[in-house]
FIKOLZA-1660 file (N, C-alpha, C; in steps of 0.1 Angstrom, whole numbers, plus 5000, padded with zeros to 4 digits):
% residues 236
   i   px   py   pz ch aa at
   1 5148 4985 4843  A  M  N
   1 5149 4988 4858  A  M CA
   1 5153 4980 4865  A  M  C
   2 5165 4970 4867  A  T  N
   2 5164 4959 4877  A  T CA
   2 5168 4967 4892  A  T  C
   3 5168 4982 4892  A  R  N
   3 5169 4982 4904  A  R CA
   3 5159 4986 4911  A  R  C
   4 5143 4988 4907  A  T  N
   4 5134 4987 4912  A  T CA
   4 5122 4977 4911  A  T  C
   5 5120 4971 4915  A  V  N
   5 5106 4965 4913  A  V CA
   5 5097 4962 4916  A  V  C
   6 5086 4964 4907  A  I  N
   6 5073 4967 4919  A  I CA
   6 5064 4952 4917  A  I  C
   7 5056 4954 4937  A  L  N
   7 5049 4944 4938  A  L CA
   7 5036 4944 4939  A  L  C
   8 5028 4936 4936  A  K  N
   8 5012 4936 4932  A  K CA
   8 5007 4927 4934  A  K  C
   9 4999 4927 4949  A  P  N
   9 4989 4921 4949  A  P CA
   9 4979 4920 4942  A  P  C
  10 4969 4911 4941  A  T  N
  10 4958 4913 4934  A  T CA
  10 4946 4900 4937  A  T  C
  11 4937 4907 4940  A  Y  N
  11 4925 4901 4943  A  Y CA
  11 4911 4903 4940  A  Y  C
  12 4903 4896 4931  A  G  N
  12 4895 4899 4925  A  G CA
  12 4901 4902 4911  A  G  C
  13 4886 4912 4904  A  A  N
  13 4889 4912 4891  A  A CA
  13 4898 4926 4887  A  A  C
  14 4904 4929 4880  A  E  N
  14 4915 4940 4878  A  E CA
  14 4906 4953 4874  A  E  C
  15 4911 4964 4882  A  D  N
  15 4903 4975 4878  A  D CA
  15 4905 4981 4866  A  D  C
  16 4899 4981 4852  A  R  N
  16 4904 4986 4837  A  R CA
  16 4909 4996 4843  A  R  C
  17 4912 5010 4846  A  D  N
  17 4920 5023 4855  A  D CA
  17 4930 5018 4855  A  D  C
  18 4933 5008 4867  A  H  N
  18 4947 5004 4873  A  H CA
  18 4952 4996 4861  A  H  C
  19 4945 4990 4854  A  G  N
  19 4951 4982 4843  A  G CA
  19 4959 4988 4838  A  G  C
  20 4950 4999 4829  A  R  N
  20 4965 5012 4822  A  R CA
  20 4972 5013 4834  A  R  C
  21 4973 5012 4836  A  C  N
  21 4987 5023 4850  A  C CA
  21 4998 5011 4848  A  C  C
  22 4993 5001 4850  A  K  N
  22 5001 4990 4850  A  K CA
  22 5006 4990 4840  A  K  C
  23 4997 4991 4822  A  R  N
  23 5003 4986 4813  A  R CA
  23 5015 4996 4812  A  R  C
  24 5013 5011 4812  A  A  N
  24 5020 5022 4816  A  A CA
  24 5036 5016 4825  A  A  C
  25 5035 5012 4833  A  L  N
  25 5048 5012 4839  A  L CA
  25 5052 5003 4834  A  L  C
  26 5050 4997 4826  A  E  N
  26 5056 4981 4818  A  E CA
  26 5063 4985 4807  A  E  C
  27 5052 4997 4798  A  A  N
  27 5064 5010 4789  A  A CA
  27 5079 5011 4795  A  A  C
  28 5074 5011 4810  A  L  N
  28 5092 5018 4814  A  L CA
  28 5099 5009 4814  A  L  C
  29 5093 5000 4814  A  G  N
  29 5107 4988 4815  A  G CA
  29 5106 4985 4830  A  G  C
  30 5100 4984 4840  A  I  N
  30 5103 4981 4848  A  I CA
  30 5097 4968 4858  A  I  C
  31 5105 4963 4863  A  N  N
  31 5098 4945 4868  A  N CA
  31 5087 4950 4877  A  N  C
  32 5077 4943 4874  A  I  N
  32 5064 4941 4881  A  I CA
  32 5062 4921 4881  A  I  C
  33 5062 4922 4894  A  I  N
  33 5058 4908 4904  A  I CA
  33 5046 4904 4910  A  I  C
  34 5035 4894 4898  A  E  N
  34 5021 4896 4904  A  E CA
  34 5019 4884 4914  A  E  C
  35 5007 4883 4928  A  L  N
  35 5003 4875 4931  A  L CA
  35 4984 4876 4930  A  L  C
  36 4981 4868 4921  A  E  N
  36 4967 4872 4922  A  E CA
  36 4960 4860 4931  A  E  C
  37 4946 4866 4938  A  D  N
  37 4937 4862 4941  A  D CA
  37 4939 4852 4955  A  D  C
  38 4949 4860 4965  A  C  N
  38 4956 4854 4979  A  C CA
  38 4949 4859 4981  A  C  C
  39 4934 4855 4992  A  P  N
  39 4931 4864 4999  A  P CA
  39 4941 4867 5017  A  P  C
  40 4950 4867 5016  A  Y  N
  40 4952 4863 5033  A  Y CA
  40 4962 4877 5024  A  Y  C
  41 4965 4892 5025  A  I  N
  41 4974 4904 5024  A  I CA
  41 4988 4902 5027  A  I  C
  42 4986 4900 5043  A  D  N
  42 5001 4897 5052  A  D CA
  42 5008 4886 5038  A  D  C
  43 5002 4881 5038  A  M  N
  43 5012 4865 5033  A  M CA
  43 5014 4867 5020  A  M  C
  44 5004 4871 5011  A  A  N
  44 5006 4877 4995  A  A CA
  44 5017 4887 4995  A  A  C
  45 5019 4898 5006  A  R  N
  45 5033 4906 5004  A  R CA
  45 5043 4900 5008  A  R  C
  46 5041 4886 5018  A  A  N
  46 5057 4884 5019  A  A CA
  46 5060 4876 5009  A  A  C
  47 5049 4869 5003  A  Y  N
  47 5056 4860 4992  A  Y CA
  47 5060 4867 4980  A  Y  C
  48 5058 4880 4975  A  L  N
  48 5061 4889 4961  A  L CA
  48 5074 4893 4972  A  L  C
  49 5076 4897 4986  A  V  N
  49 5089 4907 4990  A  V CA
  49 5100 4892 4985  A  V  C
  50 5096 4876 4991  A  D  N
  50 5107 4867 4990  A  D CA
  50 5110 4870 4976  A  D  C
  51 5098 4862 4969  A  R  N
  51 5104 4863 4955  A  R CA
  51 5112 4874 4949  A  R  C
  52 5109 4891 4950  A  A  N
  52 5118 4898 4949  A  A CA
  52 5128 4897 4950  A  A  C
  53 5132 4894 4965  A  L  N
  53 5145 4891 4968  A  L CA
  53 5155 4880 4962  A  L  C
  54 5149 4868 4961  A  D  N
  54 5153 4859 4955  A  D CA
  54 5156 4861 4941  A  D  C
  55 5145 4863 4929  A  E  N
  55 5157 4866 4913  A  E CA
  55 5153 4877 4909  A  E  C
  56 5160 4889 4922  A  F  N
  56 5160 4906 4914  A  F CA
  56 5176 4905 4923  A  F  C
  57 5187 4903 4926  A  A  N
  57 5196 4905 4929  A  A CA
  57 5198 4922 4932  A  A  C
  58 5196 4925 4919  A  D  N
  58 5202 4936 4918  A  D CA
  58 5195 4947 4922  A  D  C
  59 5182 4949 4928  A  A  N
  59 5170 4953 4934  A  A CA
  59 5168 4960 4938  A  A  C
  60 5172 4971 4944  A  D  N
  60 5179 4979 4959  A  D CA
  60 5163 4988 4959  A  D  C
  61 5152 4990 4960  A  V  N
  61 5141 4997 4965  A  V CA
  61 5128 4983 4956  A  V  C
  62 5123 4981 4964  A  L  N
  62 5112 4973 4960  A  L CA
  62 5097 4980 4967  A  L  C
  63 5089 4981 4958  A  V  N
  63 5074 4990 4958  A  V CA
  63 5066 4984 4956  A  V  C
  64 5054 4984 4963  A  F  N
  64 5047 4978 4963  A  F CA
  64 5034 4990 4960  A  F  C
  65 5027 4986 4951  A  I  N
  65 5015 4992 4943  A  I CA
  65 5004 4983 4945  A  I  C
  66 4991 4983 4951  A  D  N
  66 4981 4979 4956  A  D CA
  66 4966 4972 4940  A  D  C
  67 4960 4968 4936  A  H  N
  67 4954 4965 4929  A  H CA
  67 4939 4977 4926  A  H  C
  68 4937 4986 4938  A  D  N
  68 4932 4995 4938  A  D CA
  68 4934 5005 4941  A  D  C
  69 4950 5011 4936  A  I  N
  69 4955 5019 4937  A  I CA
  69 4953 5029 4925  A  I  C
  70 4946 5045 4918  A  I  N
  70 4947 5045 4906  A  I CA
  70 4962 5057 4910  A  I  C
  71 4974 5055 4894  A  F  N
  71 4985 5064 4899  A  F CA
  71 4988 5067 4881  A  F  C
  72 4999 5075 4884  A  K  N
  72 5006 5081 4869  A  K CA
  72 5021 5072 4873  A  K  C
  73 5019 5069 4861  A  A  N
  73 5030 5057 4859  A  A CA
  73 5045 5060 4862  A  A  C
  74 5048 5078 4857  A  S  N
  74 5058 5082 4862  A  S CA
  74 5067 5087 4874  A  S  C
  75 5052 5088 4882  A  D  N
  75 5052 5088 4897  A  D CA
  75 5061 5079 4903  A  D  C
  76 5060 5064 4898  A  V  N
  76 5069 5050 4904  A  V CA
  76 5081 5050 4906  A  V  C
  77 5088 5056 4893  A  P  N
  77 5104 5056 4899  A  P CA
  77 5107 5066 4901  A  P  C
  78 5103 5083 4900  A  M  N
  78 5103 5087 4908  A  M CA
  78 5100 5085 4924  A  M  C
  79 5090 5083 4930  A  I  N
  79 5095 5082 4946  A  I CA
  79 5106 5066 4951  A  I  C
  80 5110 5057 4942  A  A  N
  80 5117 5049 4942  A  A CA
  80 5128 5053 4945  A  A  C
  81 5128 5065 4936  A  E  N
  81 5144 5073 4932  A  E CA
  81 5146 5076 4949  A  E  C
  82 5135 5092 4952  A  H  N
  82 5133 5095 4963  A  H CA
  82 5139 5082 4977  A  H  C
  83 5129 5074 4976  A  C  N
  83 5139 5063 4985  A  C CA
  83 5152 5060 4988  A  C  C
  84 5155 5057 4976  A  R  N
  84 5172 5055 4976  A  R CA
  84 5183 5061 4974  A  R  C
  85 5176 5077 4972  A  T  N
  85 5183 5085 4980  A  T CA
  85 5184 5093 4989  A  T  C
  86 5172 5091 4996  A  S  N
  86 5167 5098 5009  A  S CA
  86 5177 5088 5019  A  S  C
  87 5173 5101 5032  A  K  N
  87 5174 5091 5050  A  K CA
  87 5161 5080 5054  A  K  C
  88 5149 5080 5044  A  Y  N
  88 5140 5070 5046  A  Y CA
  88 5140 5054 5042  A  Y  C
  89 5140 5046 5049  A  D  N
  89 5138 5034 5048  A  D CA
  89 5128 5027 5040  A  D  C
  90 5116 5035 5040  A  I  N
  90 5109 5032 5035  A  I CA
  90 5095 5045 5040  A  I  C
  91 5093 5046 5024  A  L  N
  91 5087 5057 5018  A  L CA
  91 5069 5056 5015  A  L  C
  92 5062 5063 5021  A  G  N
  92 5048 5063 5019  A  G CA
  92 5044 5070 5007  A  G  C
  93 5033 5072 5004  A  V  N
  93 5029 5081 5000  A  V CA
  93 5014 5087 5004  A  V  C
  94 5010 5097 5005  A  L  N
  94 4999 5106 5013  A  L CA
  94 4987 5099 5002  A  L  C
  95 4969 5089 5010  A  Y  N
  95 4959 5090 4997  A  Y CA
  95 4951 5086 5009  A  Y  C
  96 4942 5087 5010  A  S  N
  96 4928 5086 5016  A  S CA
  96 4920 5070 5019  A  S  C
  97 4920 5066 5026  A  M  N
  97 4913 5055 5030  A  M CA
  97 4900 5053 5023  A  M  C
  98 4892 5049 5021  A  R  N
  98 4879 5045 5015  A  R CA
  98 4868 5053 5025  A  R  C
  99 4873 5049 5037  A  R  N
  99 4860 5059 5046  A  R CA
  99 4870 5074 5050  A  R  C
 100 4864 5083 5051  A  P  N
 100 4864 5097 5052  A  P CA
 100 4874 5096 5066  A  P  C
 101 4879 5106 5069  A  R  N
 101 4885 5110 5086  A  R CA
 101 4897 5098 5087  A  R  C
 102 4900 5090 5080  A  F  N
 102 4908 5085 5077  A  F CA
 102 4920 5087 5071  A  F  C
 103 4935 5084 5076  A  T  N
 103 4943 5091 5060  A  T CA
 103 4954 5077 5068  A  T  C
 104 4964 5076 5058  A  T  N
 104 4974 5063 5058  A  T CA
 104 4992 5069 5066  A  T  C
 105 4988 5079 5074  A  I  N
 105 5002 5086 5079  A  I CA
 105 4999 5088 5091  A  I  C
 106 5006 5089 5104  A  G  N
 106 5003 5089 5117  A  G CA
 106 5022 5096 5118  A  G  C
 107 5024 5107 5118  A  R  N
 107 5033 5115 5123  A  R CA
 107 5032 5115 5139  A  R  C
 108 5046 5120 5141  A  P  N
 108 5051 5117 5158  A  P CA
 108 5048 5137 5156  A  P  C
 109 5040 5127 5175  A  E  N
 109 5035 5138 5186  A  E CA
 109 5049 5150 5185  A  E  C
 110 5044 5167 5184  A  G  N
 110 5047 5171 5183  A  G CA
 110 5055 5177 5170  A  G  C
 111 5053 5176 5159  A  T  N
 111 5058 5176 5145  A  T CA
 111 5052 5189 5141  A  T  C
 112 5055 5197 5133  A  P  N
 112 5050 5211 5132  A  P CA
 112 5039 5209 5119  A  P  C
 113 5030 5214 5120  A  T  N
 113 5017 5216 5106  A  T CA
 113 5027 5214 5096  A  T  C
 114 5021 5202 5088  A  V  N
 114 5029 5204 5075  A  V CA
 114 5024 5206 5067  A  V  C
 115 5025 5213 5050  A  D  N
 115 5011 5214 5042  A  D CA
 115 5016 5202 5033  A  D  C
 116 5008 5191 5033  A  F  N
 116 5008 5185 5025  A  F CA
 116 5007 5183 5008  A  F  C
 117 5003 5198 5008  A  Y  N
 117 4999 5202 4991  A  Y CA
 117 5016 5206 4983  A  Y  C
 118 5025 5212 4998  A  V  N
 118 5038 5216 4995  A  V CA
 118 5044 5200 4985  A  V  C
 119 5051 5200 4975  A  P  N
 119 5059 5189 4977  A  P CA
 119 5071 5186 4983  A  P  C
 120 5075 5169 4986  A  G  N
 120 5084 5171 4999  A  G CA
 120 5085 5161 5004  A  G  C
 121 5096 5157 5014  A  L  N
 121 5091 5143 5025  A  L CA
 121 5091 5151 5041  A  L  C
 122 5085 5139 5043  A  I  N
 122 5083 5143 5058  A  I CA
 122 5082 5131 5065  A  I  C
 123 5091 5134 5079  A  D  N
 123 5091 5120 5087  A  D CA
 123 5076 5112 5087  A  D  C
 124 5078 5103 5094  A  G  N
 124 5061 5096 5094  A  G CA
 124 5064 5084 5110  A  G  C
 125 5051 5082 5116  A  D  N
 125 5054 5071 5125  A  D CA
 125 5049 5059 5119  A  D  C
 126 5040 5055 5107  A  F  N
 126 5036 5046 5101  A  F CA
 126 5033 5048 5084  A  F  C
 127 5033 5040 5075  A  T  N
 127 5023 5047 5069  A  T CA
 127 5019 5031 5055  A  T  C
 128 5009 5036 5055  A  G  N
 128 5003 5022 5045  A  G CA
 128 5009 5016 5036  A  G  C
 129 5004 5007 5027  A  L  N
 129 5013 5002 5017  A  L CA
 129 5007 5003 5003  A  L  C
 130 4997 5007 4999  A  G  N
 130 4988 5010 4994  A  G CA
 130 4999 5014 4978  A  G  C
 131 5008 5020 4986  A  M  N
 131 5020 5027 4972  A  M CA
 131 5028 5031 4982  A  M  C
 132 5038 5022 4983  A  T  N
 132 5054 5025 4991  A  T CA
 132 5068 5019 4986  A  T  C
 133 5075 5029 4986  A  A  N
 133 5092 5020 4987  A  A CA
 133 5102 5018 4996  A  A  C
 134 5105 5005 4997  A  I  N
 134 5115 5005 5006  A  I CA
 134 5124 4992 5001  A  I  C
 135 5134 5001 5007  A  K  N
 135 5148 4997 5008  A  K CA
 135 5148 4982 5008  A  K  C
 136 5159 4975 5000  A  R  N
 136 5162 4959 5002  A  R CA
 136 5164 4952 5014  A  R  C
 137 5176 4963 5017  A  Y  N
 137 5178 4957 5032  A  Y CA
 137 5175 4958 5044  A  Y  C
 138 5159 4964 5043  A  V  N
 138 5149 4964 5052  A  V CA
 138 5145 4948 5057  A  V  C
 139 5146 4942 5050  A  F  N
 139 5140 4926 5047  A  F CA
 139 5148 4920 5043  A  F  C
 140 5160 4927 5043  A  E  N
 140 5172 4917 5047  A  E CA
 140 5175 4913 5064  A  E  C
 141 5175 4925 5065  A  R  N
 141 5175 4926 5081  A  R CA
 141 5167 4917 5090  A  R  C
 142 5151 4922 5083  A  M  N
 142 5140 4910 5093  A  M CA
 142 5143 4897 5092  A  M  C
 143 5150 4892 5078  A  R  N
 143 5145 4881 5078  A  R CA
 143 5160 4871 5085  A  R  C
 144 5166 4881 5089  A  Q  N
 144 5174 4871 5100  A  Q CA
 144 5171 4870 5114  A  Q  C
 145 5152 4876 5119  A  D  N
 145 5152 4874 5133  A  D CA
 145 5135 4868 5129  A  D  C
 146 5136 4860 5115  A  L  N
 146 5122 4855 5109  A  L CA
 146 5123 4839 5101  A  L  C
 147 5116 4834 5105  A  K  N
 147 5119 4820 5102  A  K CA
 147 5106 4817 5092  A  K  C
 148 5110 4812 5082  A  R  N
 148 5105 4811 5069  A  R CA
 148 5091 4804 5074  A  R  C
 149 5082 4809 5071  A  L  N
 149 5067 4792 5078  A  L CA
 149 5060 4790 5067  A  L  C
 150 5055 4779 5068  A  E  N
 150 5050 4776 5053  A  E CA
 150 5034 4779 5050  A  E  C
 151 5030 4783 5035  A  C  N
 151 5018 4792 5038  A  C CA
 151 5011 4782 5021  A  C  C
 152 5005 4772 5024  A  P  N
 152 4997 4765 5011  A  P CA
 152 4990 4774 5000  A  P  C
 153 4984 4788 5009  A  T  N
 153 4982 4799 5003  A  T CA
 153 4989 4798 4985  A  T  C
 154 5000 4804 4994  A  V  N
 154 5003 4808 4979  A  V CA
 154 5017 4796 4974  A  V  C
 155 5020 4787 4977  A  G  N
 155 5022 4773 4977  A  G CA
 155 5040 4777 4977  A  G  C
 156 5043 4779 4989  A  R  N
 156 5056 4783 4992  A  R CA
 156 5059 4788 5006  A  R  C
 157 5076 4788 5011  A  A  N
 157 5072 4788 5028  A  A CA
 157 5075 4806 5024  A  A  C
 158 5075 4814 5032  A  V  N
 158 5075 4829 5032  A  V CA
 158 5083 4831 5048  A  V  C
 159 5087 4840 5049  A  H  N
 159 5090 4848 5057  A  H CA
 159 5076 4863 5066  A  H  C
 160 5075 4858 5075  A  P  N
 160 5060 4865 5080  A  P CA
 160 5066 4880 5083  A  P  C
 161 5069 4892 5075  A  Y  N
 161 5067 4905 5077  A  Y CA
 161 5062 4909 5079  A  Y  C
 162 5050 4906 5077  A  F  N
 162 5037 4912 5077  A  F CA
 162 5026 4909 5082  A  F  C
 163 5029 4899 5095  A  R  N
 163 5022 4890 5100  A  R CA
 163 5017 4897 5113  A  R  C
 164 5003 4899 5115  A  H  N
 164 5000 4910 5122  A  H CA
 164 4999 4907 5139  A  H  C
 165 4999 4920 5148  A  L  N
 165 5003 4921 5155  A  L CA
 165 4992 4924 5168  A  L  C
 166 4993 4922 5178  A  I  N
 166 4984 4926 5187  A  I CA
 166 4989 4936 5201  A  I  C
 167 4981 4949 5193  A  D  N
 167 4987 4960 5209  A  D CA
 167 4973 4965 5214  A  D  C
 168 4977 4959 5223  A  D  N
 168 4966 4971 5238  A  D CA
 168 4951 4964 5231  A  D  C
 169 4953 4951 5230  A  S  N
 169 4939 4943 5224  A  S CA
 169 4936 4945 5214  A  S  C
 170 4939 4956 5205  A  S  N
 170 4937 4957 5191  A  S CA
 170 4941 4951 5176  A  S  C
 171 4937 4948 5175  A  Y  N
 171 4944 4940 5159  A  Y CA
 171 4950 4945 5150  A  Y  C
 172 4961 4950 5148  A  L  N
 172 4967 4955 5143  A  L CA
 172 4970 4953 5124  A  L  C
 173 4967 4961 5115  A  G  N
 173 4966 4959 5100  A  G CA
 173 4982 4952 5098  A  G  C
 174 4984 4942 5084  A  E  N
 174 4998 4939 5080  A  E CA
 174 5006 4949 5080  A  E  C
 175 5002 4963 5074  A  D  N
 175 5007 4981 5072  A  D CA
 175 5012 4984 5083  A  D  C
 176 5005 4984 5099  A  I  N
 176 5011 4994 5108  A  I CA
 176 5019 4980 5115  A  I  C
 177 5018 4964 5111  A  S  N
 177 5024 4953 5117  A  S CA
 177 5037 4962 5115  A  S  C
 178 5037 4957 5106  A  F  N
 178 5056 4957 5097  A  F CA
 178 5059 4972 5097  A  F  C
 179 5051 4983 5100  A  C  N
 179 5063 4994 5104  A  C CA
 179 5066 4994 5124  A  C  C
 180 5058 4991 5130  A  Y  N
 180 5063 4985 5137  A  Y CA
 180 5075 4978 5143  A  Y  C
 181 5078 4964 5136  A  R  N
 181 5087 4954 5131  A  R CA
 181 5096 4966 5128  A  R  C
 182 5099 4975 5114  A  A  N
 182 5108 4984 5115  A  A CA
 182 5115 4994 5118  A  A  C
 183 5104 4994 5125  A  K  N
 183 5111 5010 5139  A  K CA
 183 5118 5007 5150  A  K  C
 184 5112 4994 5152  A  E  N
 184 5122 4985 5167  A  E CA
 184 5133 4979 5160  A  E  C
 185 5139 4982 5144  A  L  N
 185 5152 4976 5143  A  L CA
 185 5157 4989 5136  A  L  C
 186 5151 5000 5136  A  G  N
 186 5158 5012 5141  A  G CA
 186 5156 5018 5127  A  G  C
 187 5149 5013 5113  A  F  N
 187 5144 5017 5105  A  F CA
 187 5138 5032 5106  A  F  C
 188 5139 5036 5095  A  T  N
 188 5132 5053 5096  A  T CA
 188 5120 5052 5083  A  T  C
 189 5107 5056 5086  A  I  N
 189 5099 5060 5075  A  I CA
 189 5092 5074 5075  A  I  C
 190 5092 5074 5060  A  G  N
 190 5093 5089 5055  A  G CA
 190 5079 5089 5048  A  G  C
 191 5072 5104 5044  A  I  N
 191 5061 5102 5035  A  I CA
 191 5066 5114 5022  A  I  C
 192 5061 5108 5013  A  D  N
 192 5064 5116 4997  A  D CA
 192 5049 5123 4994  A  D  C
 193 5050 5138 5001  A  T  N
 193 5037 5143 4996  A  T CA
 193 5036 5151 4982  A  T  C
 194 5048 5143 4973  A  E  N
 194 5046 5151 4956  A  E CA
 194 5033 5139 4950  A  E  C
 195 5032 5128 4949  A  P  N
 195 5028 5120 4941  A  P CA
 195 5014 5121 4943  A  P  C
 196 4999 5124 4937  A  R  N
 196 4985 5126 4937  A  R CA
 196 4984 5111 4933  A  R  C
 197 4980 5104 4943  A  I  N
 197 4974 5091 4938  A  I CA
 197 4955 5085 4941  A  I  C
 198 4951 5080 4941  A  F  N
 198 4935 5074 4940  A  F CA
 198 4934 5063 4945  A  F  C
 199 4925 5062 4953  A  H  N
 199 4918 5050 4963  A  H CA
 199 4907 5048 4958  A  H  C
 200 4905 5034 4949  A  R  N
 200 4895 5031 4942  A  R CA
 200 4885 5030 4951  A  R  C
 201 4874 5032 4958  A  G  N
 201 4861 5023 4961  A  G CA
 201 4851 5031 4957  A  G  C
 202 4840 5039 4961  A  R  N
 202 4827 5039 4958  A  R CA
 202 4829 5048 4950  A  R  C
 203 4838 5056 4951  A  Y  N
 203 4844 5068 4938  A  Y CA
 203 4857 5063 4941  A  Y  C
 204 4867 5072 4936  A  D  N
 204 4880 5078 4935  A  D CA
 204 4886 5085 4945  A  D  C
 205 4887 5078 4957  A  Y  N
 205 4891 5087 4974  A  Y CA
 205 4905 5090 4969  A  Y  C
 206 4908 5107 4974  A  A  N
 206 4913 5117 4970  A  A CA
 206 4920 5123 4980  A  A  C
 207 4932 5128 4982  A  L  N
 207 4935 5134 4996  A  L CA
 207 4927 5142 5003  A  L  C
 208 4918 5150 4995  A  E  N
 208 4910 5161 4998  A  E CA
 208 4903 5156 5003  A  E  C
 209 4896 5140 5001  A  D  N
 209 4884 5134 5011  A  D CA
 209 4893 5135 5023  A  D  C
 210 4905 5134 5029  A  T  N
 210 4903 5129 5044  A  T CA
 210 4904 5143 5055  A  T  C
 211 4894 5134 5065  A  G  N
 211 4892 5147 5072  A  G CA
 211 4871 5152 5076  A  G  C
 212 4866 5148 5058  A  L  N
 212 4856 5149 5056  A  L CA
 212 4849 5140 5065  A  L  C
 213 4836 5146 5068  A  A  N
 213 4822 5129 5077  A  A CA
 213 4821 5121 5070  A  A  C
 214 4816 5107 5071  A  V  N
 214 4811 5100 5064  A  V CA
 214 4800 5104 5052  A  V  C
 215 4798 5101 5043  A  P  N
 215 4788 5107 5039  A  P CA
 215 4777 5098 5042  A  P  C
 216 4765 5099 5047  A  D  N
 216 4750 5093 5048  A  D CA
 216 4740 5096 5036  A  D  C
 217 4744 5080 5033  A  Y  N
 217 4741 5075 5021  A  Y CA
 217 4729 5067 5026  A  Y  C
 218 4713 5078 5017  A  Q  N
 218 4702 5066 5020  A  Q CA
 218 4698 5058 5019  A  Q  C
 219 4688 5050 5020  A  P  N
 219 4683 5040 5013  A  P CA
 219 4678 5043 5002  A  P  C
 220 4677 5040 4987  A  L  N
 220 4672 5038 4979  A  L CA
 220 4666 5026 4973  A  L  C
 221 4650 5027 4969  A  T  N
 221 4647 5019 4966  A  T CA
 221 4640 5027 4946  A  T  C
 222 4645 5014 4938  A  I  N
 222 4639 5013 4930  A  I CA
 222 4630 5002 4921  A  I  C
 223 4614 5009 4918  A  R  N
 223 4607 5001 4913  A  R CA
 223 4608 5004 4900  A  R  C
 224 4603 4989 4893  A  F  N
 224 4596 4990 4882  A  F CA
 224 4580 4983 4876  A  F  C
 225 4583 4981 4868  A  T  N
 225 4569 4983 4865  A  T CA
 225 4565 4970 4862  A  T  C
 226 4570 4959 4866  A  Q  N
 226 4568 4946 4865  A  Q CA
 226 4564 4945 4879  A  Q  C
 227 4570 4949 4886  A  G  N
 227 4569 4949 4902  A  G CA
 227 4575 4943 4909  A  G  C
 228 4589 4942 4897  A  T  N
 228 4606 4937 4906  A  T CA
 228 4608 4951 4911  A  T  C
 229 4618 4949 4923  A  K  N
 229 4620 4961 4939  A  K CA
 229 4631 4957 4935  A  K  C
 230 4644 4964 4939  A  I  N
 230 4659 4965 4937  A  I CA
 230 4662 4976 4957  A  I  C
 231 4663 4970 4966  A  E  N
 231 4669 4983 4973  A  E CA
 231 4680 4980 4977  A  E  C
 232 4687 4992 4977  A  I  N
 232 4702 4997 4979  A  I CA
 232 4703 5000 4993  A  I  C
 233 4705 4991 5003  A  P  N
 233 4709 4994 5013  A  P CA
 233 4715 5005 5020  A  P  C
 234 4710 5019 5034  A  A  N
 234 4723 5031 5034  A  A CA
 234 4737 5022 5036  A  A  C
 235 4743 5032 5041  A  A  N
 235 4757 5028 5042  A  A CA
 235 4763 5027 5056  A  A  C
 236 4771 5018 5062  A  E  N
 236 4767 5013 5075  A  E CA
 236 4773 5030 5086  A  E  C
% end
């Protein structure tokens, strides 16, 4: 399926369940480009995009899937097709961050209440990039205004599509920074509420975790007969 290319930045050991998801994608014949052990996520994403544009001329949708996302393989071609055939240039998927009360979507002010459990596409202000489909021409347009920067970490010069921005003295993540640039160029952002994915952390965070209070983990001390003591600190 050369029209869809998966971009997968990986840092650290690959999670076993995520590995099974990746192998299921490979069985579907979907192209996957990976970059391992780059600690700078903005550079890693830029490297993967530039490779996809250079190596897959027929690819019209690029899909980011991060190494800590657990997903159903059949959802990936689905979100790619939803992006390809919809009005949205960037189409993210709903999931919880690893700290409750935070989500990866911001909706425009004044938007009516949305039932996230009803499958469909909705307008968004921003989206995280854990699993996100992006039309090829978004990056081709951005390239016109971005000079390649040398990046020794990945061994080549890359276009800084995801370079961090500072807004009102706040340091913005590479995903929000990318969305700001895309919106300034007139591209549209949507959220696909149909896939159900999980964000691996202390456990598999799901959509149901959003809005919940942060768990109050208490310190735990384990003592062994030999006198060895292990202390597990409370969560921050």
